[in-house]
NUVO-794013 format. One record per residue: residue in one letter; residue number from 1; y, x, z of N, C-alpha, C, CB in turn. Coordinates in nm, 2 decimals, always signed. Glycine has a CB too. Layout:
<atoms>
<atom a, NUM, <Y, X, Z>, <Y, X, Z>, <Y, X, Z>, <Y, X, Z>>
...
</atoms>
This chain:
<atoms>
<atom x, 1, <-0.03, +1.87, -0.56>, <+0.02, +1.85, -0.43>, <+0.15, +1.92, -0.41>, <-0.08, +1.89, -0.32>>
<atom x, 2, <+0.23, +1.87, -0.32>, <+0.37, +1.92, -0.29>, <+0.46, +1.91, -0.40>, <+0.35, +2.07, -0.25>>
<atom x, 3, <+0.44, +1.82, -0.49>, <+0.54, +1.80, -0.60>, <+0.62, +1.67, -0.58>, <+0.46, +1.78, -0.73>>
<atom x, 4, <+0.60, +1.61, -0.47>, <+0.67, +1.48, -0.44>, <+0.80, +1.51, -0.37>, <+0.58, +1.40, -0.35>>
<atom x, 5, <+0.90, +1.43, -0.42>, <+1.03, +1.44, -0.35>, <+1.05, +1.30, -0.28>, <+1.14, +1.47, -0.46>>
<atom x, 6, <+1.12, +1.30, -0.18>, <+1.15, +1.18, -0.11>, <+1.07, +1.15, +0.01>, <+1.14, +1.07, -0.21>>
<atom x, 7, <+1.00, +1.04, +0.01>, <+0.94, +0.98, +0.12>, <+0.81, +1.05, +0.17>, <+0.90, +0.84, +0.10>>
<atom x, 8, <+0.82, +1.18, +0.19>, <+0.70, +1.26, +0.23>, <+0.67, +1.25, +0.38>, <+0.72, +1.40, +0.19>>
<atom x, 9, <+0.76, +1.19, +0.45>, <+0.74, +1.18, +0.60>, <+0.74, +1.03, +0.64>, <+0.85, +1.25, +0.68>>
<atom x, 10, <+0.72, +0.94, +0.54>, <+0.72, +0.80, +0.57>, <+0.60, +0.77, +0.66>, <+0.72, +0.71, +0.44>>
<atom x, 11, <+0.62, +0.69, +0.77>, <+0.51, +0.66, +0.86>, <+0.39, +0.61, +0.80>, <+0.56, +0.57, +0.97>>
<atom x, 12, <+0.40, +0.53, +0.70>, <+0.28, +0.47, +0.63>, <+0.20, +0.57, +0.56>, <+0.33, +0.36, +0.53>>
<atom x, 13, <+0.25, +0.69, +0.54>, <+0.17, +0.79, +0.48>, <+0.07, +0.85, +0.58>, <+0.26, +0.91, +0.42>>
<atom x, 14, <+0.09, +0.82, +0.71>, <-0.01, +0.87, +0.81>, <-0.15, +0.82, +0.78>, <+0.03, +0.82, +0.95>>
<atom x, 15, <-0.16, +0.69, +0.73>, <-0.29, +0.64, +0.70>, <-0.36, +0.72, +0.59>, <-0.28, +0.49, +0.65>>
<atom x, 16, <-0.29, +0.78, +0.50>, <-0.35, +0.87, +0.40>, <-0.38, +1.01, +0.45>, <-0.26, +0.87, +0.27>>
<atom x, 17, <-0.28, +1.06, +0.52>, <-0.30, +1.20, +0.57>, <-0.41, +1.21, +0.67>, <-0.17, +1.25, +0.64>>
<atom x, 18, <-0.45, +1.10, +0.74>, <-0.56, +1.10, +0.83>, <-0.69, +1.07, +0.76>, <-0.54, +0.99, +0.94>>
<atom x, 19, <-0.69, +1.05, +0.63>, <-0.82, +1.03, +0.56>, <-0.89, +1.16, +0.53>, <-0.79, +0.94, +0.43>>
<atom x, 20, <-1.02, +1.16, +0.50>, <-1.09, +1.28, +0.47>, <-1.03, +1.35, +0.34>, <-1.23, +1.25, +0.45>>
<atom x, 21, <-0.97, +1.27, +0.25>, <-0.92, +1.33, +0.13>, <-0.78, +1.27, +0.10>, <-1.01, +1.30, +0.01>>
<atom x, 22, <-0.68, +1.32, +0.17>, <-0.54, +1.27, +0.16>, <-0.49, +1.25, +0.02>, <-0.45, +1.35, +0.24>>
<atom x, 23, <-0.50, +1.36, -0.06>, <-0.45, +1.36, -0.20>, <-0.53, +1.26, -0.28>, <-0.45, +1.50, -0.26>>
<atom x, 24, <-0.66, +1.26, -0.27>, <-0.75, +1.17, -0.34>, <-0.72, +1.03, -0.31>, <-0.89, +1.21, -0.32>>
<atom x, 25, <-0.70, +1.00, -0.18>, <-0.67, +0.87, -0.13>, <-0.54, +0.81, -0.19>, <-0.66, +0.86, +0.02>>
<atom x, 26, <-0.44, +0.90, -0.19>, <-0.31, +0.85, -0.25>, <-0.33, +0.83, -0.40>, <-0.20, +0.96, -0.22>>
<atom x, 27, <-0.41, +0.92, -0.47>, <-0.43, +0.90, -0.61>, <-0.50, +0.77, -0.64>, <-0.51, +1.02, -0.67>>
<atom x, 28, <-0.60, +0.74, -0.57>, <-0.67, +0.61, -0.59>, <-0.58, +0.49, -0.56>, <-0.80, +0.60, -0.49>>
<atom x, 29, <-0.50, +0.50, -0.45>, <-0.41, +0.39, -0.42>, <-0.31, +0.37, -0.54>, <-0.33, +0.43, -0.29>>
<atom x, 30, <-0.25, +0.48, -0.59>, <-0.15, +0.47, -0.69>, <-0.21, +0.43, -0.83>, <-0.08, +0.61, -0.71>>
<atom x, 31, <-0.34, +0.45, -0.85>, <-0.40, +0.40, -0.97>, <-0.39, +0.25, -0.98>, <-0.54, +0.46, -0.99>>
<atom x, 32, <-0.42, +0.19, -0.86>, <-0.41, +0.04, -0.86>, <-0.27, +0.00, -0.87>, <-0.48, -0.01, -0.73>>
<atom x, 33, <-0.18, +0.07, -0.80>, <-0.03, +0.04, -0.81>, <+0.01, +0.04, -0.96>, <+0.05, +0.13, -0.72>>
<atom x, 34, <-0.04, +0.15, -1.03>, <+0.00, +0.16, -1.17>, <-0.05, +0.04, -1.25>, <-0.06, +0.29, -1.23>>
<atom x, 35, <-0.17, +0.00, -1.23>, <-0.23, -0.12, -1.30>, <-0.14, -0.24, -1.28>, <-0.37, -0.14, -1.26>>
<atom x, 36, <-0.10, -0.26, -1.15>, <-0.02, -0.38, -1.12>, <+0.12, -0.36, -1.18>, <-0.01, -0.39, -0.97>>
<atom x, 37, <+0.17, -0.24, -1.19>, <+0.30, -0.22, -1.25>, <+0.30, -0.26, -1.40>, <+0.35, -0.07, -1.23>>
<atom x, 38, <+0.19, -0.22, -1.47>, <+0.18, -0.26, -1.61>, <+0.17, -0.41, -1.63>, <+0.05, -0.19, -1.67>>
<atom x, 39, <+0.10, -0.48, -1.54>, <+0.10, -0.62, -1.55>, <+0.23, -0.69, -1.54>, <+0.00, -0.68, -1.45>>
<atom x, 40, <+0.32, -0.62, -1.45>, <+0.45, -0.68, -1.43>, <+0.56, -0.63, -1.52>, <+0.49, -0.65, -1.28>>
<atom x, 41, <+0.52, -0.54, -1.61>, <+0.61, -0.49, -1.71>, <+0.70, -0.37, -1.65>, <+0.70, -0.60, -1.76>>
<atom x, 42, <+0.66, -0.31, -1.55>, <+0.74, -0.20, -1.49>, <+0.70, -0.07, -1.55>, <+0.71, -0.19, -1.33>>
<atom x, 43, <+0.79, +0.02, -1.55>, <+0.77, +0.16, -1.60>, <+0.72, +0.25, -1.49>, <+0.90, +0.22, -1.66>>
<atom x, 44, <+0.59, +0.29, -1.50>, <+0.53, +0.37, -1.39>, <+0.46, +0.48, -1.46>, <+0.43, +0.29, -1.31>>
<atom x, 45, <+0.51, +0.61, -1.44>, <+0.46, +0.73, -1.50>, <+0.32, +0.77, -1.44>, <+0.56, +0.84, -1.50>>
<atom x, 46, <+0.21, +0.73, -1.51>, <+0.08, +0.76, -1.46>, <+0.05, +0.91, -1.46>, <-0.02, +0.69, -1.54>>
<atom x, 47, <+0.12, +0.99, -1.54>, <+0.10, +1.13, -1.55>, <+0.13, +1.20, -1.42>, <+0.18, +1.19, -1.66>>
<atom x, 48, <+0.20, +1.13, -1.33>, <+0.24, +1.20, -1.20>, <+0.13, +1.17, -1.09>, <+0.37, +1.14, -1.15>>
<atom x, 49, <+0.02, +1.09, -1.13>, <-0.09, +1.07, -1.04>, <-0.19, +1.18, -1.06>, <-0.15, +0.93, -1.05>>
<atom x, 50, <-0.23, +1.25, -0.96>, <-0.33, +1.35, -0.98>, <-0.47, +1.29, -1.02>, <-0.34, +1.45, -0.86>>
<atom x, 51, <-0.55, +1.37, -1.07>, <-0.68, +1.31, -1.11>, <-0.79, +1.31, -1.00>, <-0.74, +1.40, -1.23>>
<atom x, 52, <-0.75, +1.37, -0.89>, <-0.85, +1.37, -0.77>, <-0.88, +1.23, -0.73>, <-0.79, +1.46, -0.66>>
<atom x, 53, <-0.99, +1.21, -0.68>, <-1.03, +1.08, -0.63>, <-1.09, +1.09, -0.49>, <-1.13, +1.01, -0.73>>
<atom x, 54, <-1.14, +0.98, -0.44>, <-1.20, +0.98, -0.31>, <-1.31, +0.87, -0.31>, <-1.10, +0.97, -0.19>>
<atom x, 55, <-1.41, +0.89, -0.22>, <-1.51, +0.79, -0.21>, <-1.50, +0.71, -0.08>, <-1.65, +0.85, -0.22>>
<atom x, 56, <-1.42, +0.75, +0.01>, <-1.41, +0.69, +0.14>, <-1.31, +0.58, +0.15>, <-1.38, +0.79, +0.25>>
<atom x, 57, <-1.34, +0.48, +0.23>, <-1.24, +0.37, +0.25>, <-1.14, +0.42, +0.36>, <-1.30, +0.24, +0.29>>
<atom x, 58, <-1.03, +0.36, +0.37>, <-0.93, +0.39, +0.48>, <-0.93, +0.26, +0.56>, <-0.79, +0.42, +0.42>>
<atom x, 59, <-0.95, +0.28, +0.69>, <-0.95, +0.17, +0.79>, <-0.81, +0.13, +0.81>, <-1.02, +0.21, +0.92>>
<atom x, 60, <-0.78, +0.00, +0.80>, <-0.65, -0.06, +0.82>, <-0.68, -0.18, +0.92>, <-0.58, -0.11, +0.69>>
<atom x, 61, <-0.60, -0.19, +1.02>, <-0.62, -0.29, +1.12>, <-0.56, -0.43, +1.06>, <-0.54, -0.26, +1.25>>
<atom x, 62, <-0.63, -0.53, +1.11>, <-0.59, -0.67, +1.07>, <-0.44, -0.69, +1.11>, <-0.68, -0.77, +1.12>>
<atom x, 63, <-0.41, -0.64, +1.23>, <-0.27, -0.66, +1.27>, <-0.17, -0.59, +1.18>, <-0.26, -0.61, +1.41>>
<atom x, 64, <-0.20, -0.48, +1.13>, <-0.11, -0.40, +1.04>, <-0.10, -0.48, +0.91>, <-0.17, -0.26, +1.02>>
<atom x, 65, <-0.21, -0.52, +0.86>, <-0.21, -0.60, +0.73>, <-0.12, -0.72, +0.74>, <-0.35, -0.63, +0.68>>
<atom x, 66, <-0.14, -0.80, +0.86>, <-0.06, -0.92, +0.88>, <+0.09, -0.88, +0.89>, <-0.11, -0.99, +1.01>>
<atom x, 67, <+0.12, -0.77, +0.96>, <+0.26, -0.73, +0.98>, <+0.32, -0.70, +0.84>, <+0.27, -0.61, +1.07>>
<atom x, 68, <+0.25, -0.63, +0.76>, <+0.30, -0.59, +0.63>, <+0.32, -0.71, +0.54>, <+0.21, -0.49, +0.56>>
<atom x, 69, <+0.23, -0.81, +0.55>, <+0.24, -0.93, +0.47>, <+0.37, -1.01, +0.51>, <+0.12, -1.02, +0.49>>
<atom x, 70, <+0.39, -1.02, +0.64>, <+0.51, -1.09, +0.69>, <+0.64, -1.02, +0.65>, <+0.50, -1.11, +0.85>>
<atom x, 71, <+0.63, -0.89, +0.66>, <+0.75, -0.81, +0.62>, <+0.78, -0.82, +0.47>, <+0.72, -0.66, +0.65>>
<atom x, 72, <+0.68, -0.82, +0.39>, <+0.70, -0.84, +0.25>, <+0.76, -0.98, +0.22>, <+0.57, -0.82, +0.17>>
<atom x, 73, <+0.71, -1.08, +0.28>, <+0.76, -1.22, +0.26>, <+0.90, -1.23, +0.30>, <+0.67, -1.32, +0.33>>
<atom x, 74, <+0.94, -1.16, +0.41>, <+1.08, -1.17, +0.46>, <+1.17, -1.10, +0.36>, <+1.09, -1.10, +0.60>>
<atom x, 75, <+1.13, -0.99, +0.30>, <+1.21, -0.92, +0.20>, <+1.22, -1.00, +0.08>, <+1.14, -0.78, +0.17>>
<atom x, 76, <+1.11, -1.07, +0.03>, <+1.11, -1.15, -0.09>, <+1.20, -1.27, -0.07>, <+0.97, -1.19, -0.13>>
<atom x, 77, <+1.21, -1.32, +0.05>, <+1.29, -1.44, +0.08>, <+1.44, -1.41, +0.05>, <+1.28, -1.48, +0.23>>
<atom x, 78, <+1.48, -1.29, +0.07>, <+1.62, -1.25, +0.05>, <+1.63, -1.20, -0.10>, <+1.66, -1.14, +0.15>>
<atom x, 79, <+1.54, -1.11, -0.14>, <+1.56, -1.04, -0.27>, <+1.51, -1.12, -0.39>, <+1.49, -0.91, -0.26>>
<atom x, 80, <+1.40, -1.20, -0.37>, <+1.34, -1.26, -0.49>, <+1.27, -1.39, -0.44>, <+1.24, -1.17, -0.55>>
<atom x, 81, <+1.35, -1.50, -0.41>, <+1.29, -1.62, -0.37>, <+1.19, -1.68, -0.47>, <+1.39, -1.72, -0.34>>
<atom x, 82, <+1.21, -1.66, -0.59>, <+1.12, -1.71, -0.70>, <+0.98, -1.65, -0.69>, <+1.18, -1.69, -0.84>>
<atom x, 83, <+0.99, -1.52, -0.66>, <+0.86, -1.44, -0.65>, <+0.79, -1.49, -0.52>, <+0.89, -1.29, -0.64>>
<atom x, 84, <+0.86, -1.51, -0.41>, <+0.80, -1.56, -0.29>, <+0.73, -1.70, -0.31>, <+0.91, -1.58, -0.18>>
<atom x, 85, <+0.78, -1.78, -0.39>, <+0.72, -1.91, -0.42>, <+0.58, -1.90, -0.48>, <+0.80, -1.99, -0.52>>
<atom x, 86, <+0.55, -1.79, -0.55>, <+0.42, -1.77, -0.61>, <+0.32, -1.74, -0.50>, <+0.43, -1.65, -0.70>>
<atom x, 87, <+0.36, -1.70, -0.38>, <+0.27, -1.67, -0.28>, <+0.26, -1.77, -0.17>, <+0.31, -1.54, -0.22>>
<atom x, 88, <+0.32, -1.89, -0.19>, <+0.33, -1.99, -0.08>, <+0.19, -2.04, -0.03>, <+0.41, -2.11, -0.13>>
<atom x, 89, <+0.09, -2.04, -0.11>, <-0.04, -2.09, -0.07>, <-0.13, -1.98, -0.02>, <-0.11, -2.16, -0.18>>
<atom x, 90, <-0.08, -1.85, -0.02>, <-0.16, -1.74, +0.03>, <-0.14, -1.72, +0.18>, <-0.14, -1.61, -0.06>>
<atom x, 91, <-0.24, -1.74, +0.26>, <-0.22, -1.71, +0.40>, <-0.24, -1.57, +0.44>, <-0.33, -1.80, +0.48>>
<atom x, 92, <-0.33, -1.50, +0.37>, <-0.36, -1.36, +0.39>, <-0.40, -1.30, +0.26>, <-0.47, -1.34, +0.50>>
<atom x, 93, <-0.33, -1.20, +0.21>, <-0.36, -1.14, +0.08>, <-0.49, -1.05, +0.09>, <-0.25, -1.06, +0.02>>
<atom x, 94, <-0.55, -1.03, -0.02>, <-0.66, -0.94, -0.03>, <-0.60, -0.80, -0.02>, <-0.74, -0.95, -0.16>>
<atom x, 95, <-0.66, -0.71, +0.06>, <-0.61, -0.58, +0.07>, <-0.64, -0.49, -0.05>, <-0.67, -0.51, +0.20>>
<atom x, 96, <-0.57, -0.38, -0.06>, <-0.60, -0.29, -0.17>, <-0.75, -0.25, -0.16>, <-0.51, -0.16, -0.15>>
<atom x, 97, <-0.81, -0.23, -0.27>, <-0.96, -0.20, -0.27>, <-0.99, -0.07, -0.19>, <-1.00, -0.18, -0.41>>
<atom x, 98, <-0.90, +0.02, -0.17>, <-0.92, +0.14, -0.09>, <-0.93, +0.11, +0.06>, <-0.81, +0.24, -0.11>>
<atom x, 99, <-0.88, +0.00, +0.10>, <-0.87, -0.03, +0.25>, <-0.99, -0.11, +0.30>, <-0.74, -0.11, +0.28>>
<atom x, 100, <-1.04, -0.08, +0.41>, <-1.14, -0.16, +0.49>, <-1.07, -0.21, +0.61>, <-1.26, -0.06, +0.52>>
<atom x, 101, <-1.07, -0.34, +0.62>, <-1.00, -0.41, +0.73>, <-1.09, -0.41, +0.86>, <-0.95, -0.55, +0.70>>
<atom x, 102, <-1.03, -0.36, +0.97>, <-1.09, -0.36, +1.10>, <-1.01, -0.44, +1.20>, <-1.12, -0.22, +1.15>>
<atom x, 103, <-1.07, -0.49, +1.30>, <-0.98, -0.56, +1.40>, <-0.89, -0.46, +1.47>, <-1.07, -0.63, +1.51>>
<atom x, 104, <-0.77, -0.51, +1.51>, <-0.68, -0.43, +1.58>, <-0.53, -0.47, +1.56>, <-0.69, -0.29, +1.53>>
<atom x, 105, <-0.44, -0.42, +1.64>, <-0.30, -0.46, +1.63>, <-0.23, -0.38, +1.52>, <-0.24, -0.43, +1.76>>
<atom x, 106, <-0.10, -0.40, +1.52>, <-0.01, -0.32, +1.43>, <-0.03, -0.17, +1.47>, <+0.14, -0.37, +1.44>>
<atom x, 107, <-0.03, -0.09, +1.37>, <-0.05, +0.06, +1.39>, <+0.06, +0.12, +1.48>, <-0.06, +0.13, +1.26>>
<atom x, 108, <+0.03, +0.22, +1.55>, <+0.12, +0.29, +1.64>, <+0.24, +0.35, +1.57>, <+0.05, +0.40, +1.72>>
<atom x, 109, <+0.22, +0.38, +1.44>, <+0.32, +0.45, +1.37>, <+0.42, +0.36, +1.30>, <+0.26, +0.54, +1.27>>
<atom x, 110, <+0.39, +0.23, +1.30>, <+0.47, +0.13, +1.23>, <+0.61, +0.11, +1.31>, <+0.40, -0.01, +1.22>>
<atom x, 111, <+0.71, +0.11, +1.23>, <+0.85, +0.09, +1.29>, <+0.87, -0.06, +1.29>, <+0.96, +0.16, +1.21>>
<atom x, 112, <+0.86, -0.13, +1.41>, <+0.88, -0.27, +1.42>, <+1.02, -0.31, +1.49>, <+0.77, -0.34, +1.49>>
</atoms>
């Protein structure tokens, strides 16, 4: 812990800091990100992910997930239209396995 440089105050980290095991939650989240990075041929240093884990889900509102999906598609439209085409038939993506979706609006901490 405390080895991270950069986005340590990013609003989306609130979902992890509010969990029963913040470091473990981030580690579990990043393990899945690492697997996806390997599939895409990205260089992701897994040694920087701590070995701590967690057993609890993190509640994420349906409104937040919808907002993040729309935000990603808007970014892809500008940065990578070919990548966006791969998602044209997906109305709502599956959430990260760490997340449990609950009803609700965009989170209070989201910058819209």
